[in-house]
C-alpha positions in Angstrom: 12.7 -38.3 -5.7 9.4 -37.2 -4.4 6.8 -35.8 -6.8 5.0 -32.5 -6.5 1.8 -34.3 -5.3 3.7 -36.3 -2.7 5.3 -33.1 -1.3 1.9 -31.4 -1.2 0.5 -34.3 0.8 3.4 -34.4 3.3 3.2 -30.6 3.7 -0.5 -30.8 4.3 0.0 -33.4 7.1 2.8 -31.3 8.6 0.7 -28.1 8.7 -2.3 -29.9 10.0 -0.3 -31.2 13.0 0.6 -27.6 13.7 -3.0 -26.4 13.8 -3.0 -24.6 10.5 -6.5 -23.9 9.1 -7.0 -25.2 5.5 -3.7 -27.1 5.5 -4.1 -28.5 1.9 -4.8 -25.0 0.5 -1.8 -23.6 2.4 0.4 -26.5 1.2 -0.6 -26.0 -2.4 0.0 -22.2 -2.3 3.4 -22.6 -0.6 4.6 -25.3 -3.0 3.3 -23.3 -5.9 5.0 -20.1 -4.7 8.3 -21.9 -4.1 8.2 -23.2 -7.7 6.9 -20.0 -9.3 3.7 -21.7 -10.3 0.0 -20.7 -10.0 -2.3 -23.4 -8.5 -3.7 -24.5 -11.9 -0.2 -24.8 -13.3 0.7 -26.8 -10.1 -2.1 -29.3 -10.8 -0.7 -30.0 -14.2 2.7 -31.0 -12.7 1.6 -33.3 -9.9 3.8 -36.1 -11.1 6.9 -34.1 -11.7 9.8 -35.1 -9.3 11.2 -32.3 -7.2 14.9 -31.7 -7.1 16.7 -31.2 -3.8 17.4 -27.6 -4.7 13.6 -27.1 -5.1 12.9 -28.8 -1.7 15.5 -26.6 -0.1 13.7 -23.5 -1.2 10.4 -24.8 0.0 11.4 -26.1 3.5 11.9 -22.7 5.2 8.6 -21.4 3.8 6.8 -24.4 5.3 8.6 -23.9 8.6 7.5 -20.3 8.8 3.9 -21.2 8.2 4.1 -24.0 10.8 5.2 -21.2 13.3 1.9 -19.5 12.4 3.3 -16.7 10.2 0.5 -15.6 7.9 0.6 -17.1 4.5 0.3 -13.7 2.9 3.5 -12.5 4.6 5.3 -15.6 3.4 4.3 -15.3 -0.3 4.5 -11.5 -0.1 1.3 -10.5 -1.8 -2.4 -10.6 -1.5 -5.4 -9.7 -3.8 -7.8 -7.0 -2.8 -10.7 -5.7 -4.8 -9.0 -6.1 -8.1 -5.5 -5.0 -7.1 -2.4 -7.0 -6.2 -0.7 -5.6 -3.1 2.6 -6.3 -1.5 2.2 -7.2 2.1 4.7 -7.6 5.0 4.8 -7.0 8.7 4.8 -3.2 8.3 1.0 -3.3 7.9 -2.1 -5.3 8.6 -3.1 -7.8 5.9 -6.2 -6.5 4.0 -9.2 -8.7 4.8 -11.7 -10.0 2.3 -14.6 -8.4 4.2 -13.1 -4.9 3.7 -13.7 -5.3 -0.1 -17.4 -4.6 0.7 -16.4 -1.1 1.7 -15.2 -0.5 -1.8 -18.5 -1.9 -3.1 -20.5 0.5 -0.9 -18.5 3.4 -2.2 -19.1 2.4 -5.8 -22.8 2.2 -4.9 -22.9 5.6 -3.3 -21.1 7.2 -6.2 -22.6 5.3 -9.1 -23.8 8.5 -10.7 -20.4 10.1 -10.7 -17.0 9.6 -9.1 -16.0 11.6 -6.0 -13.4 14.3 -6.9 -11.6 14.0 -3.6 -11.2 11.0 -1.3 -9.6 10.6 2.1 -8.5 7.2 3.4 -7.9 7.1 7.1 -5.4 4.5 8.4 -4.4 3.4 5.0 -2.0 0.6 6.0 -0.9 -1.2 2.8 -2.9 1.4 0.8 -5.6 -1.2 0.0 -8.7 1.0 0.2 -7.1 4.1 -1.3 -5.6 2.2 -4.2 -8.7 0.1 -4.9 -10.8 3.3 -5.0 -8.2 5.1 -7.2 -8.4 2.2 -9.7 -12.2 2.3 -9.8 -12.6 6.1 -9.7 -10.2 7.0 -12.4 -10.7 10.8 -12.1 -10.5 11.0 -8.3 -7.7 12.5 -6.3 -6.9 10.6 -3.1 -5.2 11.4 0.2 -4.2 8.5 2.3 -3.0 8.9 5.9 -1.5 6.6 8.5 0.2 7.2 11.8 2.8 4.5 10.9 5.7 5.6 8.8 6.5 2.0 8.0 3.0 1.4 6.7 3.1 4.5 4.6 6.4 3.3 3.0 4.7 0.1 2.1 1.6 1.9 0.8 3.8 4.1 -1.4 5.5 1.0 -2.8 2.1 -0.4 -3.7 1.0 2.8 -5.3 4.1 2.9 -7.5 3.8 -0.7 -8.5 0.2 -0.1 -9.6 0.9 3.1 -11.5 -1.3 5.1 -9.1 1.3 7.3 -7.3 0.4 10.4 -9.2 -3.2 10.4 -7.9 -2.6 9.3 -4.4 -0.9 11.5 -1.8 0.3 9.9 1.3 0.8 11.7 4.7 1.9 10.6 8.1 -1.0 11.6 10.4 -2.8 10.7 13.5 -6.2 10.6 11.8 -7.0 14.2 10.8 -4.0 15.9 12.5 -2.0 16.5 9.3 -4.9 16.9 7.0 -5.3 20.6 6.1 -8.2 22.1 8.0 -9.7 23.6 4.9 -9.6 20.4 2.9 -13.0 18.9 2.0 -13.7 15.4 0.6 -16.7 13.9 -1.1 -15.7 10.5 0.4 -14.0 9.7 3.7 -13.2 6.0 4.1 -11.8 4.3 7.1 -10.9 0.9 8.4 -9.5 1.9 11.8 -8.5 -0.4 14.6 -11.7 -1.4 16.3 -10.8 -4.4 18.5 -10.4 -3.8 22.3 -7.1 -4.7 23.9 -8.8 -7.8 25.4 -10.2 -8.9 22.0 -6.8 -8.5 20.3 -5.3 -10.8 22.9 -7.8 -13.5 21.9 -7.0 -13.4 18.2 -5.2 -16.2 16.4 -1.4 -16.6 16.7 -1.1 -15.4 13.1 -2.6 -12.0 14.2 -1.1 -11.7 17.7 2.5 -12.7 16.8 2.9 -11.1 13.4 0.5 -8.3 12.6 0.9 -4.7 14.1 -1.0 -4.3 17.3 -1.7 -0.7 16.6 -3.7 -1.6 13.4 -5.9 -3.9 15.4 -6.7 -2.4 18.8 -7.5 1.3 19.5 -7.6 0.8 23.3 -9.4 -0.8 26.2 -12.9 -0.3 24.7 -12.3 -0.7 20.9 -14.2 2.4 19.7 -11.6 5.0 20.6 -10.5 5.5 17.0 -14.0 5.4 15.7 -15.1 8.1 18.2 -12.4 10.4 16.8 -13.4 9.8 13.2 -17.1 10.3 13.9 -16.4 13.5 15.8 -14.0 15.1 13.3 -15.0 13.8 9.9 -18.2 15.9 9.5 -16.2 19.1 9.3 -14.0 17.6 6.5 -16.9 16.4 4.3 -18.0 18.4 1.2 -21.7 19.0 1.0 -23.4 15.7 0.3 -20.2 13.8 1.1 -20.2 10.3 2.6 -18.3 8.8 5.6 -17.9 5.0 5.3 -16.3 3.1 8.2 -15.6 -0.6 8.8 -16.3 -1.4 12.5 -16.6 -4.1 15.0 -19.7 -6.3 14.9 -21.1 -5.2 18.4 -20.5 -1.5 18.0 -23.3 -0.4 15.7 -25.9 0.8 18.2 -23.3 3.1 19.8 -21.9 4.3 16.5 -25.2 5.1 14.9 -26.2 7.0 18.0 -23.0 9.0 17.8 -23.5 9.7 14.1 -27.0 11.0 14.6 -26.1 13.0 17.7 -23.2 14.7 15.7 -25.7 15.8 13.0 -25.0 13.4 10.2 -27.8 12.4 7.8 -28.8 9.1 6.2 -27.1 7.0 8.9 -26.9 3.4 7.8 -25.6 0.1 9.1 -24.5 -2.6 6.7 -23.7 -6.2 7.2 -20.8 -8.3 5.8 -21.1 -11.5 3.9 -21.6 -13.5 7.1 -24.6 -11.3 7.9 -22.8 -9.5 10.8 -22.9 -5.7 11.3 -19.7 -4.5 9.8 -20.0 -1.0 8.2 -21.5 2.3 9.2 -22.0 5.1 6.8 -23.6 8.6 6.8 -23.5 11.8 4.8 -24.1 15.5 5.4 
């Protein structure tokens, strides 16, 4: 019988042959998931022999990963800004860089939580639920054009005990948001890749993640243009708009924001020092 460590080594080699980035990490997470163990627990059981029933449970998971299905979809969860989210093919996997949007919001509202928050294109509910956890008195509205994504977001809200403070609505950006609603914070991580850029992404993205959550059209700024144009009328006095964006879009976006009459227009970089967020208030 093969031990846990031997299976990890064989799985690592197999995934490496199939072009998987960080194959050892993937192997450890897949083996740990199949055994119901966290990585630290796994390290303490390296010499344990694996029964055939345990290997039978692991094999299809490894096969899925070798076919480039994202690891998060296989294990079914991901961590985002202090919350654990269920993830599947109904919505885009939350990215680590998006956690900085939450940090920017915390910074802007350090003196007091926003009363009302709108999350545009909520997907898994990641931004809305992370903000709801941090701003314990805020009421949040989260919208998405995808009914499937909204169903997933509602599942996450219920699992986190936040369903009472987060209202979900199917909406093409502001279309279903009441015209008289005003928000102290509007947050958005819209699709910002062009169609051509989306076609150049990794197989994990192209084959498994929803195209509509990645690309907004031939240019890539189509969704952002709508948000910049329409968000100002939905902000409460002093309210902030914070958007995640593509790294080559900031000159255009800051120009649009200023032309639309926003104040305090800022561009922020991500952890790799690339332009990633634009923000402004009224």
